[in-house]
N, C-alpha and C positions, 0 to 999 in steps of 0.2 A: 475742462481738464480734471476737475474733482470727480465728476461722474465716471470718467474713463478710469481713473485710479481706483475708485470704489469697485467698478466692474472687475478690474484686474485682481483686486484683493479677494473678491468673492470667488472668482475662478480658482485662484491659488488655494483658498481655504477648501473648496470643493475637491480639488485635485489631491490635496494633502489627505483629506478624509478617505478618498477613494484608494489612494496608495496604502494607507494603513489597513484598510479592509482587505485589500488584495494580498498584503503581506501576511495577514492572519490566515487567509485561505491557502496560500502557498505553504505556510508552516504546517497547517493541518494535513494537507495533501502529502507533504514529505513524511510526516509521521505515519500516515496510512500506507504509503508505499513501502516504508521500512517494515511495517507489520506484515504486509502481504508478501514481501520478499522472504521474510523469515518463515512464513507458513509454506510458501512454495518450496523453499529449501528443505523443510522438514518432510513435506510430502514426497519430494524427489528421493530423499534418503530412505523413506519407508518403501517406496516403489522399488528402489534398487535392492533393498534388503529382501523384499518379497521375491524379486526376480532371482536373487542369489539363492534363496531358500528353495525355490522351484527348480533351479538348475542343479542344485546339490542333491535333489531327491528327497530332501527332508519333508515329511508330511506337514501340511498346513494345519493350523490349530482347529479350523472348522471342517477339515476333511475326515471322513470316517476311514478307518484302516480297511485294507482290501478284503479282510475276512468277514466283514459285516454283511 
């Protein structure tokens, strides 16, 4: 009976450590996802602005005027 109890305690300890490690991984991934979502949002805003500039006929900063 004591051996069985010891084995169960060892398993519980191992599972607790694994859960804590996984919790840290999930938290880190959540932060990374939030950062990536912000970057994608900024890129989409830039792309939309570039598209609006192109549609409005405004010259792009790196384009030479037609008389060059």
